[in-house]
Backbone as CSV, one residue per row, in Angstrom:
resi,resn,N_x,N_y,N_z,CA_x,CA_y,CA_z,C_x,C_y,C_z
1,MET,131.097,158.244,63.988,129.698,157.904,63.699,129.218,156.872,64.719
2,VAL,128.124,157.148,65.389,127.607,156.253,66.430,126.614,155.279,65.804
3,PRO,126.669,154.006,66.121,125.664,153.047,65.612,124.265,153.458,66.030
4,ASN,123.290,153.118,65.156,121.899,153.519,65.424,121.361,152.894,66.697
5,CYS,121.740,151.648,66.989,121.194,150.958,68.168,121.579,151.692,69.445
6,VAL,122.830,152.133,69.513,123.270,152.862,70.718,122.569,154.214,70.802
7,PHE,122.427,154.886,69.653,121.757,156.193,69.653,120.308,156.075,70.101
8,TYR,119.607,155.048,69.579,118.205,154.842,69.985,118.101,154.440,71.445
9,GLN,119.056,153.646,71.933,119.037,153.286,73.359,119.212,154.519,74.237
10,VAL,120.102,155.415,73.827,120.298,156.652,74.597,119.025,157.489,74.594
11,LEU,118.374,157.609,73.408,117.119,158.366,73.342,116.041,157.734,74.208
12,ALA,115.937,156.394,74.171,114.934,155.706,74.997,115.201,155.922,76.475
13,ALA,116.480,155.865,76.856,116.817,156.090,78.278,116.464,157.512,78.699
14,GLU,116.739,158.501,77.820,116.392,159.886,78.163,114.884,160.061,78.263
15,ALA,114.120,159.433,77.342,112.653,159.523,77.401,112.117,158.891,78.676
16,GLU,112.663,157.721,79.034,112.234,157.063,80.282,112.568,157.926,81.489
17,SER,113.746,158.566,81.460,114.126,159.447,82.573,113.172,160.631,82.684
18,CYS,112.789,161.241,81.553,111.840,162.358,81.577,110.479,161.918,82.109
19,ARG,110.033,160.717,81.654,108.732,160.212,82.124,108.742,159.984,83.630
20,LEU,109.832,159.396,84.123,109.926,159.142,85.570,110.003,160.451,86.352
21,ARG,110.731,161.450,85.787,110.776,162.748,86.479,109.376,163.363,86.546
22,LYS,108.606,163.234,85.448,107.250,163.780,85.436,106.365,163.069,86.450
23,GLU,106.413,161.717,86.472,105.625,160.965,87.454,106.051,161.303,88.869
24,LEU,107.362,161.494,89.070,107.845,161.852,90.406,107.330,163.236,90.808
25,GLY,107.269,164.168,89.849,106.728,165.495,90.158,105.252,165.428,90.534
26,ILE,104.472,164.587,89.773,103.046,164.427,90.105,102.885,163.817,91.485
27,ALA,103.690,162.779,91.776,103.618,162.139,93.097,103.990,163.115,94.199
28,TRP,104.989,163.965,93.937,105.391,164.937,94.956,104.292,165.971,95.189
29,GLU,103.596,166.408,94.092,102.478,167.338,94.262,101.359,166.703,95.074
30,GLU,101.023,165.409,94.784,100.012,164.720,95.587,100.449,164.614,97.042
31,HIS,101.767,164.369,97.249,102.285,164.268,98.616,102.102,165.596,99.355
32,MET,102.436,166.723,98.714,102.301,168.024,99.362,100.829,168.370,99.598
33,THR,99.931,168.012,98.615,98.498,168.263,98.804,97.954,167.474,99.988
34,THR,98.359,166.186,100.071,97.916,165.349,101.195,98.425,165.897,102.514
35,ARG,99.686,166.372,102.518,100.245,166.934,103.765,99.488,168.191,104.173
36,ALA,99.092,169.054,103.185,98.327,170.262,103.515,96.945,169.901,104.060
37,GLU,96.283,168.882,103.396,94.982,168.440,103.899,95.101,167.895,105.313
38,LEU,96.179,167.153,105.580,96.383,166.597,106.924,96.576,167.716,107.948
39,ASN,97.334,168.749,107.590,97.525,169.877,108.512,96.208,170.602,108.785
40,ASP,95.399,170.835,107.696,94.095,171.479,107.894,93.195,170.641,108.790
41,LEU,93.219,169.319,108.565,92.389,168.422,109.369,92.818,168.444,110.831
42,GLN,94.124,168.464,111.072,94.604,168.531,112.453,94.208,169.847,113.114
43,ASP,94.273,170.975,112.366,93.837,172.262,112.930,92.349,172.239,113.273
44,THR,91.539,171.631,112.380,90.103,171.530,112.647,89.829,170.685,113.882
45,VAL,90.571,169.576,114.017,90.403,168.703,115.192,90.739,169.459,116.469
46,VAL,91.830,170.211,116.465,92.226,170.967,117.671,91.178,172.019,118.007
47,SER,90.653,172.733,116.965,89.649,173.768,117.208,88.372,173.180,117.792
48,GLN,87.903,172.058,117.192,86.675,171.448,117.686,86.864,170.832,119.069
49,LYS,88.064,170.308,119.358,88.323,169.801,120.705,88.274,170.931,121.732
50,ASN,88.839,172.081,121.381,88.788,173.223,122.296,87.347,173.668,122.537
51,THR,86.547,173.725,121.451,85.133,174.089,121.598,84.399,173.087,122.477
52,PHE,84.666,171.798,122.248,84.020,170.753,123.039,84.398,170.878,124.513
53,GLN,85.688,171.153,124.799,86.114,171.320,126.190,85.453,172.537,126.824
54,SER,85.283,173.634,126.058,84.596,174.816,126.588,83.146,174.496,126.927
55,ASN,82.463,173.716,126.028,81.074,173.314,126.306,80.994,172.446,127.555
56,ILE,81.956,171.541,127.718,81.954,170.672,128.902,82.150,171.502,130.172
57,ILE,83.046,172.501,130.122,83.273,173.359,131.296,82.002,174.137,131.641
58,ALA,81.313,174.671,130.599,80.074,175.415,130.851,79.005,174.515,131.463
59,LEU,78.854,173.290,130.897,77.858,172.357,131.438,78.216,171.942,132.861
60,THR,79.515,171.763,133.132,79.934,171.413,134.501,79.600,172.536,135.475
61,THR,79.801,173.787,135.037,79.448,174.936,135.893,77.950,174.966,136.166
62,ASP,77.129,174.722,135.112,75.670,174.685,135.306,75.282,173.583,136.281
63,ASN,75.898,172.408,136.141,75.581,171.305,137.060,75.967,171.654,138.492
64,THR,77.110,172.342,138.662,77.530,172.757,140.019,76.518,173.720,140.627
65,GLU,76.049,174.683,139.811,75.046,175.627,140.321,73.746,174.915,140.669
66,LEU,73.332,173.956,139.845,72.105,173.202,140.141,72.253,172.398,141.419
67,ARG,73.424,171.791,141.617,73.632,171.032,142.855,73.582,171.935,144.079
68,ALA,74.179,173.145,143.956,74.120,174.082,145.081,72.681,174.486,145.387
69,THR,71.898,174.733,144.310,70.483,175.080,144.513,69.726,173.928,145.153
70,ASN,69.993,172.703,144.683,69.340,171.527,145.283,69.700,171.388,146.757
71,THR,70.970,171.664,147.096,71.393,171.587,148.509,70.655,172.614,149.351
72,LEU,70.526,173.847,148.822,69.808,174.897,149.551,68.341,174.533,149.748
73,LEU,67.727,173.973,148.689,66.326,173.557,148.812,66.173,172.424,149.808
74,ALA,67.153,171.522,149.855,67.089,170.435,150.839,67.166,170.976,152.257
75,VAL,67.987,172.014,152.466,68.058,172.651,153.802,66.722,173.262,154.174
76,HIS,66.075,173.956,153.207,64.745,174.536,153.476,63.729,173.450,153.799
77,ILE,63.807,172.353,153.061,62.847,171.260,153.318,63.061,170.671,154.703
78,ARG,64.332,170.501,155.105,64.590,169.994,156.459,64.076,170.962,157.516
79,ALA,64.253,172.271,157.246,63.720,173.268,158.194,62.207,173.179,158.295
80,LEU,61.537,172.971,157.137,60.076,172.809,157.150,59.671,171.553,157.902
81,GLY,60.491,170.494,157.747,60.191,169.263,158.503,60.310,169.483,159.999
82,GLU,61.341,170.237,160.397,61.480,170.534,161.828,60.313,171.382,162.325
83,THR,59.861,172.359,161.519,58.710,173.190,161.911,57.457,172.340,162.034
84,SER,57.279,171.399,161.099,56.122,170.497,161.182,56.186,169.643,162.438
85,ALA,57.401,169.183,162.800,57.539,168.394,164.044,57.200,169.233,165.265
86,GLU,57.620,170.521,165.273,57.276,171.409,166.380,55.766,171.606,166.473
87,ALA,55.118,171.771,165.344,53.651,171.927,165.371,52.973,170.680,165.928
88,ALA,53.490,169.511,165.564,52.894,168.269,166.084,53.060,168.160,167.598
89,LEU,54.225,168.542,168.096,54.449,168.504,169.552,53.521,169.467,170.281
90,LEU,53.371,170.680,169.729,52.474,171.656,170.363,51.021,171.184,170.344
91,THR,50.631,170.564,169.253,49.258,170.044,169.187,49.039,168.947,170.220
92,LYS,50.025,168.059,170.350,49.919,166.999,171.352,49.882,167.580,172.772
93,SER,50.713,168.606,172.995,50.713,169.255,174.312,49.381,169.945,174.588
94,PHE,48.750,170.490,173.572,47.442,171.137,173.729,46.372,170.148,174.145
95,ASN,46.446,168.913,173.579,45.439,167.900,173.907,45.544,167.442,175.364
96,TYR,46.787,167.398,175.892,46.957,166.915,177.269,46.922,168.025,178.325
97,ASP,47.042,169.240,177.912,47.088,170.343,178.875,45.913,171.269,178.619
98,LEU,44.936,171.266,179.474,43.758,172.085,179.262,43.940,173.499,179.797
99,GLU,44.927,173.643,180.673,45.074,174.939,181.302,45.634,175.915,180.306
100,GLY,46.195,176.294,179.746,46.639,177.313,178.764,46.067,177.043,177.416
101,ASN,44.720,176.723,177.419,44.062,176.356,176.165,44.047,177.527,175.201
102,ILE,43.744,178.713,175.732,43.635,179.866,174.843,45.006,180.205,174.253
103,VAL,45.982,180.173,175.191,47.340,180.474,174.720,47.800,179.453,173.692
104,ARG,47.482,178.180,174.013,47.903,177.125,173.070,47.168,177.240,171.735
105,GLN,45.833,177.625,171.830,45.088,177.792,170.580,45.694,178.909,169.719
106,MET,46.066,180.021,170.417,46.687,181.119,169.676,48.023,180.681,169.070
107,ASN,48.795,179.957,169.933,50.071,179.462,169.399,49.864,178.497,168.228
108,LEU,48.818,177.639,168.415,48.531,176.669,167.351,48.121,177.372,166.073
109,LYS,47.269,178.444,166.221,46.841,179.168,165.032,48.036,179.834,164.342
110,ALA,48.911,180.418,165.197,50.104,181.040,164.613,50.985,180.010,163.911
111,LEU,51.099,178.847,164.588,51.903,177.792,163.955,51.248,177.276,162.670
112,GLU,49.911,177.189,162.681,49.218,176.738,161.471,49.438,177.736,160.323
113,THR,49.346,179.048,160.688,49.599,180.070,159.654,51.026,179.946,159.102
114,LYS,51.955,179.776,160.082,53.348,179.612,159.664,53.532,178.356,158.823
115,LEU,52.803,177.278,159.225,52.898,176.024,158.472,52.334,176.171,157.065
116,ILE,51.220,176.949,156.947,50.640,177.178,155.617,51.640,177.930,154.735
117,GLU,52.263,178.978,155.359,53.267,179.719,154.597,54.434,178.809,154.192
118,LYS,54.837,177.953,155.174,55.906,177.008,154.857,55.481,176.030,153.769
119,ASP,54.202,175.581,153.815,53.720,174.657,152.766,53.762,175.316,151.394
120,ASP,53.348,176.609,151.340,53.428,177.325,150.057,54.873,177.419,149.571
121,ALA,55.778,177.690,150.533,57.198,177.750,150.157,57.705,176.391,149.700
122,VAL,57.211,175.327,150.413,57.606,173.973,150.017,57.108,173.648,148.618
123,ILE,55.840,174.034,148.332,55.275,173.764,146.996,56.087,174.503,145.925
124,ALA,56.394,175.790,146.212,57.197,176.556,145.247,58.583,175.953,145.086
125,ALA,59.153,175.527,146.264,60.480,174.915,146.194,60.447,173.606,145.416
126,GLU,59.406,172.797,145.652,59.280,171.538,144.910,59.122,171.797,143.412
127,GLU,58.325,172.849,143.082,58.166,173.185,141.667,59.507,173.614,141.052
128,GLN,60.245,174.432,141.846,61.565,174.859,141.355,62.506,173.672,141.228
129,ILE,62.421,172.739,142.231,63.247,171.531,142.156,62.891,170.713,140.916
130,ARG,61.577,170.604,140.649,61.147,169.838,139.471,61.670,170.479,138.179
131,ILE,61.556,171.835,138.123,62.049,172.538,136.928,63.558,172.370,136.787
132,LEU,64.258,172.540,137.926,65.711,172.397,137.886,66.125,170.973,137.550
133,THR,65.368,170.000,138.094,65.673,168.597,137.775,65.475,168.322,136.284
134,LYS,64.355,168.863,135.739,64.103,168.687,134.306,65.210,169.336,133.472
135,THR,65.572,170.585,133.906,66.658,171.277,133.188,67.966,170.506,133.291
136,ASN,68.211,169.971,134.498,69.432,169.189,134.702,69.440,167.947,133.820
137,ASN,68.286,167.282,133.732,68.196,166.087,132.876,68.408,166.447,131.403
138,GLU,67.784,167.587,130.992,67.975,168.017,129.603,69.436,168.348,129.328
139,LEU,70.057,169.063,130.293,71.478,169.379,130.120,72.329,168.118,130.097
140,GLY,71.972,167.140,130.942,72.705,165.872,130.924,72.549,165.149,129.597
141,ALA,71.301,165.168,129.047,71.083,164.533,127.743,71.864,165.253,126.652
142,GLN,71.841,166.625,126.709,72.623,167.383,125.729,74.109,167.090,125.853
143,LEU,74.573,166.995,127.115,75.985,166.695,127.327,76.351,165.316,126.777
144,ALA,75.466,164.335,127.021,75.725,162.988,126.494,75.726,162.987,124.971
145,SER,74.754,163.757,124.371,74.707,163.829,122.908,75.951,164.500,122.352
146,VAL,76.358,165.609,123.010,77.563,166.317,122.551,78.789,165.427,122.667
147,MET,78.893,164.697,123.795,80.047,163.814,123.975,80.035,162.684,122.953
148,SER,78.813,162.139,122.661,78.721,161.070,121.659,79.117,161.581,120.280
149,ASP,78.570,162.788,119.913,78.942,163.372,118.616,80.431,163.659,118.547
150,ALA,80.969,164.149,119.660,82.408,164.456,119.671,83.242,163.188,119.514
151,ARG,82.800,162.104,120.188,83.540,160.845,120.034,83.465,160.344,118.600
152,GLU,82.263,160.457,117.983,82.132,160.025,116.587,83.017,160.869,115.674
153,ARG,82.997,162.206,115.903,83.842,163.074,115.065,85.321,162.774,115.282
154,ASP,85.687,162.542,116.549,87.090,162.205,116.824,87.489,160.917,116.128
155,GLN,86.554,159.930,116.138,86.866,158.666,115.469,86.997,158.864,113.966
156,GLU,86.051,159.677,113.386,86.134,159.952,111.948,87.429,160.684,111.607
157,ARG,87.783,161.674,112.435,89.022,162.406,112.167,90.238,161.502,112.320
158,GLN,90.183,160.632,113.350,91.309,159.713,113.533,91.438,158.768,112.347
159,ASP,90.257,158.288,111.838,90.293,157.417,110.650,90.864,158.169,109.456
160,ALA,90.414,159.437,109.292,90.937,160.233,108.173,92.434,160.477,108.321
161,ILE,92.863,160.742,109.573,94.298,160.970,109.811,95.092,159.701,109.525
162,ASP,94.555,158.537,109.978,95.251,157.273,109.716,95.327,156.996,108.217
163,LYS,94.204,157.259,107.520,94.196,157.040,106.072,95.200,157.950,105.374
164,ALA,95.214,159.234,105.788,96.172,160.172,105.189,97.610,159.771,105.503
165,ALA,97.825,159.273,106.736,99.184,158.847,107.101,99.621,157.642,106.258
166,LYS,98.665,156.694,106.040,99.001,155.542,105.199,99.305,155.979,103.772
167,LYS,98.479,156.909,103.267,98.714,157.407,101.908,100.053,158.118,101.822
168,LEU,100.372,158.899,102.867,101.655,159.596,102.892,102.813,158.606,102.928
169,GLU,102.642,157.528,103.706,103.697,156.514,103.779,103.884,155.829,102.434
170,SER,102.723,155.509,101.765,102.837,154.878,100.445,103.496,155.815,99.439
171,LEU,103.179,157.116,99.538,103.815,158.081,98.639,105.315,158.181,98.901
172,LYS,105.692,158.099,100.187,107.122,158.122,100.501,107.827,156.896,99.925
173,LEU,107.156,155.714,100.068,107.748,154.502,99.493,107.859,154.619,97.976
174,LEU,106.776,155.158,97.349,106.807,155.342,95.894,107.904,156.323,95.494
175,GLU,108.074,157.375,96.304,109.138,158.345,96.015,110.512,157.695,96.119
176,ASN,110.689,156.833,97.138,111.974,156.130,97.274,112.220,155.200,96.085
177,ASP,111.127,154.485,95.661,111.273,153.600,94.498,111.650,154.400,93.259
178,TYR,110.980,155.541,93.050,111.280,156.377,91.896,112.714,156.904,91.954
179,ASN,113.131,157.308,93.157,114.506,157.806,93.291,115.522,156.711,92.981
180,THR,115.220,155.486,93.489,116.130,154.366,93.223,116.185,154.059,91.729
181,LEU,114.975,153.996,91.092,114.922,153.713,89.661,115.597,154.818,88.856
182,LEU,115.380,156.072,89.271,115.996,157.188,88.562,117.515,157.152,88.691
183,ALA,118.004,156.796,89.893,119.455,156.692,90.072,120.029,155.580,89.190
184,GLY,119.295,154.429,89.123,119.760,153.346,88.255,119.789,153.757,86.796
185,LEU,118.721,154.484,86.366,118.693,154.943,84.975,119.811,155.954,84.696
186,LYS,120.084,156.809,85.681,121.191,157.760,85.498,122.521,157.025,85.360
187,ASP,122.700,155.973,86.194,123.941,155.197,86.086,124.041,154.521,84.719
188,GLN,122.880,153.927,84.274,122.885,153.288,82.956,123.181,154.303,81.855
189,LEU,122.554,155.483,81.967,122.769,156.512,80.950,124.227,156.969,80.943
190,LYS,124.806,157.117,82.141,126.214,157.516,82.217,127.115,156.449,81.612
191,ALA,126.786,155.160,81.918,127.593,154.077,81.353,127.492,154.069,79.824
192,LYS,126.259,154.313,79.314,126.092,154.340,77.861,126.804,155.543,77.250
193,ASP,126.751,156.680,77.961,127.498,157.845,77.470,129.000,157.575,77.434
194,ASP,129.494,156.907,78.491,130.919,156.569,78.509,131.271,155.616,77.366
195,ALA,130.374,154.611,77.167,130.623,153.668,76.072,130.581,154.377,74.719
196,TYR,129.604,155.297,74.583,129.494,156.076,73.354,130.762,156.908,73.126
197,HIS,131.266,157.524,74.208,132.493,158.319,74.101,133.688,157.433,73.736
198,ASP,133.761,156.257,74.382,134.866,155.340,74.071,134.806,154.879,72.618
199,MET,133.586,154.592,72.143,133.445,154.155,70.746,133.872,155.265,69.790
200,ASN,133.494,156.507,70.130,133.920,157.624,69.280,135.444,157.759,69.269
201,MET,136.036,157.604,70.454,137.494,157.691,70.533,138.147,156.566,69.730
202,ASP,137.597,155.339,69.895,138.152,154.209,69.140,138.003,154.425,67.647
203,LEU,136.832,154.905,67.237,136.594,155.126,65.817,137.538,156.204,65.269
204,THR,137.724,157.277,66.048,138.657,158.332,65.616,140.082,157.791,65.507
205,LEU,140.470,157.008,66.502,141.814,156.434,66.490,142.003,155.486,65.310
206,ILE,140.965,154.659,65.070,141.051,153.713,63.945,141.156,154.473,62.625
207,THR,140.366,155.548,62.499,140.411,156.332,61.258,141.791,156.958,61.057
208,LYS,142.328,157.503,62.153,143.670,158.089,62.055,144.709,157.027,61.710
209,GLN,144.604,155.870,62.364,145.559,154.797,62.078,145.436,154.318,60.634
210,LEU,144.201,154.209,60.150,143.987,153.775,58.769,144.584,154.778,57.789
211,SER,144.350,156.065,58.057,144.907,157.093,57.173,146.436,157.062,57.199
212,ALA,146.979,156.918,58.420,148.440,156.865,58.534,149.004,155.630,57.842
213,ALA,148.274,154.492,57.996,148.752,153.263,57.362,148.731,153.376,55.843
214,GLN,147.663,153.953,55.299,147.582,154.122,53.848,148.682,155.063,53.353
215,SER,148.912,156.140,54.098,149.966,157.086,53.699,151.346,156.427,53.746
216,ASN,151.557,155.674,54.834,152.845,154.983,54.948,153.022,153.937,53.850
217,ALA,151.915,153.260,53.518,152.003,152.239,52.476,152.381,152.860,51.131
218,ARG,151.750,154.026,50.821,152.081,154.679,49.555,153.532,155.171,49.555
219,MET,153.974,155.669,50.711,155.354,156.149,50.783,156.349,154.990,50.700
220,LYS,156.023,153.885,51.386,156.958,152.761,51.411,157.002,152.015,50.083
221,GLU,155.903,152.069,49.321,155.914,151.406,48.022,156.901,152.073,47.076
222,SER,157.106,153.394,47.223,158.030,154.115,46.340,159.480,153.971,46.783
223,GLU,159.659,153.414,47.945,161.026,153.229,48.428,161.486,151.794,48.148
224,LEU,162.791,151.645,47.729,163.322,150.325,47.389,164.109,149.701,48.528
225,ASP,164.473,150.535,49.492,165.328,150.023,50.564,164.539,149.791,51.862
226,LEU,163.408,149.035,51.684,162.605,148.715,52.883,163.363,147.720,53.744
227,THR,163.358,147.985,55.005,163.969,147.022,55.922,162.958,145.956,56.317
228,LYS,163.456,144.878,56.885,162.565,143.797,57.317,161.583,144.262,58.406
229,LYS,162.109,145.121,59.237,161.234,145.614,60.310,160.068,146.421,59.757
230,GLU,160.376,147.295,58.741,159.327,148.087,58.122,158.388,147.204,57.327
231,LEU,158.945,146.148,56.661,158.112,145.231,55.898,157.152,144.473,56.815
232,GLY,157.678,144.017,57.984,156.784,143.337,58.940,155.680,144.255,59.440
233,ARG,156.054,145.502,59.664,155.048,146.467,60.129,153.973,146.701,59.079
234,LEU,154.422,146.791,57.806,153.452,146.959,56.726,152.550,145.735,56.597
235,LYS,153.151,144.525,56.761,152.329,143.311,56.703,151.273,143.310,57.817
236,HIS,151.721,143.730,58.995,150.763,143.786,60.121,149.629,144.778,59.831
237,LEU,150.032,145.949,59.300,149.014,146.939,58.971,148.092,146.448,57.859
238,SER,148.697,145.696,56.893,147.881,145.139,55.809,146.899,144.111,56.349
239,ALA,147.332,143.354,57.374,146.426,142.356,57.968,145.278,143.022,58.726
240,VAL,145.574,144.149,59.362,144.537,144.838,60.139,143.642,145.695,59.249
241,LEU,144.161,146.076,58.061,143.448,146.988,57.182,142.059,146.482,56.780
242,PRO,141.861,145.184,56.442,140.502,144.735,56.081,139.486,144.969,57.200
243,LYS,139.924,144.750,58.413,139.014,144.984,59.546,138.599,146.451,59.607
244,TYR,139.612,147.341,59.407,139.296,148.764,59.432,138.378,149.131,58.275
245,GLU,138.646,148.510,57.105,137.807,148.802,55.937,136.376,148.319,56.153
246,GLN,136.222,147.145,56.825,134.864,146.649,57.119,134.123,147.614,58.051
247,GLU,134.846,148.071,59.076,134.209,149.015,59.997,133.858,150.309,59.287
248,LEU,134.771,150.768,58.393,134.485,151.981,57.635,133.293,151.770,56.706
249,GLU,133.215,150.582,56.110,132.084,150.272,55.230,130.768,150.273,56.015
250,ALA,130.819,149.723,57.241,129.612,149.724,58.081,129.182,151.148,58.406
251,VAL,130.178,151.995,58.688,129.867,153.395,58.973,129.267,154.065,57.741
252,LYS,129.838,153.746,56.551,129.291,154.320,55.317,127.854,153.851,55.081
253,LYS,127.586,152.555,55.393,126.209,152.043,55.227,125.245,152.781,56.156
254,ASP,125.689,152.996,57.407,124.835,153.748,58.337,124.570,155.147,57.812
255,TYR,125.629,155.759,57.251,125.453,157.104,56.710,124.499,157.089,55.517
256,THR,124.644,156.055,54.666,123.749,155.936,53.500,122.304,155.747,53.952
257,THR,122.110,154.894,54.981,120.754,154.656,55.504,120.148,155.947,56.051
258,MET,120.946,156.669,56.821,120.447,157.927,57.375,120.168,158.939,56.272
259,SER,121.005,158.954,55.214,120.767,159.870,54.096,119.462,159.516,53.390
260,THR,119.220,158.182,53.228,117.968,157.738,52.581,116.758,158.155,53.415
261,GLU,116.867,157.943,54.738,115.765,158.358,55.615,115.551,159.866,55.549
262,ASN,116.645,160.597,55.455,116.527,162.054,55.370,115.831,162.463,54.077
263,LEU,116.187,161.779,52.965,115.525,162.078,51.686,114.040,161.755,51.752
264,CYS,113.695,160.617,52.392,112.276,160.242,52.533,111.521,161.298,53.337
265,LEU,112.153,161.734,54.422,111.508,162.770,55.237,111.360,164.070,54.455
266,THR,112.391,164.390,53.637,112.312,165.613,52.824,111.177,165.519,51.810
267,ASP,111.048,164.332,51.154,109.942,164.136,50.198,108.596,164.253,50.893
268,SER,108.487,163.650,52.084,107.215,163.725,52.827,106.881,165.166,53.186
269,LEU,107.917,165.920,53.596,107.689,167.322,53.937,107.257,168.118,52.712
270,HIS,107.897,167.832,51.557,107.517,168.529,50.327,106.072,168.203,49.947
271,GLN,105.690,166.906,50.086,104.308,166.523,49.768,103.319,167.214,50.702
272,LEU,103.698,167.289,52.002,102.814,167.971,52.951,102.669,169.443,52.606
273,LYS,103.790,170.076,52.182,103.716,171.481,51.795,102.807,171.660,50.580
274,GLN,102.950,170.735,49.583,102.091,170.829,48.402,100.624,170.640,48.781
275,THR,100.363,169.640,49.642,98.976,169.394,50.069,98.419,170.607,50.810
276,GLY,99.251,171.204,51.688,98.814,172.396,52.414,98.558,173.557,51.471
277,SER,99.394,173.702,50.447,99.202,174.795,49.488,97.896,174.613,48.724
278,VAL,97.628,173.358,48.294,96.382,173.083,47.559,95.182,173.371,48.448
279,ALA,95.266,172.905,49.717,94.157,173.142,50.647,93.966,174.632,50.899
280,LYS,95.086,175.369,50.976,94.995,176.805,51.210,94.309,177.495,50.032
281,HIS,94.719,177.121,48.777,94.076,177.720,47.592,92.589,177.386,47.558
282,SER,92.258,176.123,47.925,90.849,175.710,47.910,90.043,176.508,48.927
283,MET,90.591,176.669,50.128,89.891,177.435,51.164,89.776,178.901,50.768
284,THR,90.819,179.444,50.110,90.764,180.842,49.670,89.646,181.037,48.652
285,ALA,89.540,180.101,47.712,88.476,180.182,46.714,87.105,180.070,47.370
286,GLU,86.998,179.165,48.369,85.724,178.988,49.069,85.350,180.256,49.827
287,ILE,86.352,180.896,50.457,86.093,182.139,51.198,85.633,183.247,50.246
288,LYS,86.286,183.339,49.063,85.879,184.349,48.083,84.441,184.111,47.626
289,HIS,84.099,182.815,47.424,82.737,182.485,46.996,81.717,182.874,48.070
290,VAL,82.058,182.577,49.327,81.146,182.917,50.429,80.991,184.426,50.547
291,LYS,82.117,185.181,50.383,82.036,186.635,50.452,81.153,187.182,49.334
292,ALA,81.299,186.619,48.123,80.464,187.072,47.006,78.992,186.784,47.282
293,GLU,78.728,185.588,47.829,77.340,185.225,48.156,76.784,186.161,49.224
294,LEU,77.628,186.495,50.213,77.206,187.404,51.277,76.915,188.802,50.718
295,ALA,77.765,189.266,49.786,77.528,190.581,49.178,76.216,190.586,48.393
296,HIS,75.975,189.464,47.683,74.731,189.358,46.917,73.518,189.388,47.839
297,ARG,73.596,188.620,48.943,72.482,188.586,49.907,72.279,189.965,50.553
298,THR,73.399,190.654,50.809,73.299,191.993,51.406,72.609,192.961,50.456
299,ALA,72.952,192.849,49.170,72.310,193.720,48.179,70.812,193.428,48.095
300,GLU,70.455,192.139,48.117,69.027,191.777,48.082,68.302,192.315,49.308
301,LEU,68.953,192.216,50.469,68.334,192.706,51.701,68.123,194.215,51.644
302,GLU,69.122,194.940,51.123,68.965,196.394,51.003,67.842,196.744,50.034
303,TRP,67.757,195.970,48.961,66.678,196.229,47.984,65.308,195.979,48.606
304,LEU,65.200,194.881,49.369,63.928,194.572,50.044,63.582,195.650,51.064
305,GLN,64.593,196.156,51.787,64.327,197.225,52.750,63.831,198.484,52.052
306,GLN,64.429,198.784,50.879,63.956,199.947,50.125,62.523,199.747,49.647
307,GLU,62.222,198.515,49.191,60.861,198.211,48.745,59.871,198.359,49.895
308,VAL,60.237,197.837,51.047,59.334,197.931,52.207,59.178,199.376,52.650
309,GLY,60.286,200.128,52.628,60.220,201.546,53.008,59.340,202.335,52.054
């Protein structure tokens, strides 16, 4: 028979172990959920970084094409400047040389026509340069906005990753604490089980020794030729017997207490059964009354329908 205190301690240790296992399972589920969220977040970061790099490559290509166009327009403008310088030289030569006036006038007119055509080309080129410059500025502003948004998103993702990493680290620490506590509780439970087993063995041994001592005492009392050695042994057993009887009495008291508790529980169960039976009969009567009322109402409704018909 195990003392109640040890039995309750074992039950409390098992309940605490179950509670810790449950909390550890919840913590492990949160850990796996956080790890999955972290993996999804990392995949999203990689995808958006790739998209951002593709946008940067496209914008860089557009800027390269715009620079090439600007270079070509600058070459045309320099050519127009050289043509304008040639026209100025011819005009100056016309003023100082009167002899080929007609030829110079024709050349001047041709150069003026060419200059007008060049001016129209320059105006168109300047307009194209202005449009390209505006487009380039807009693309630069878009690129700056995209880079700023990307930096903000990267910072937000990095903050989220750092937060998730800290949470994961705290969960790992909590898991280690739970494992340590669970191992300690297992050791305590094992020690209590060993103590419980030892107590059972001691109690069994004491009971056997007590039975053997009582049997030997009855046998030795009927014998007249007891030796001193046997008498000393009986005296020793008689001295130990009260202790065994006290322990047996304690075990009997525990058994009596448990029997009383069992009787109380049996009485409570019987009272609950009686209360349930009374409630069941009451509900059955109430259901019958409601059914009768429903039948009466149904009959009245049918009668009213016949009257209306």
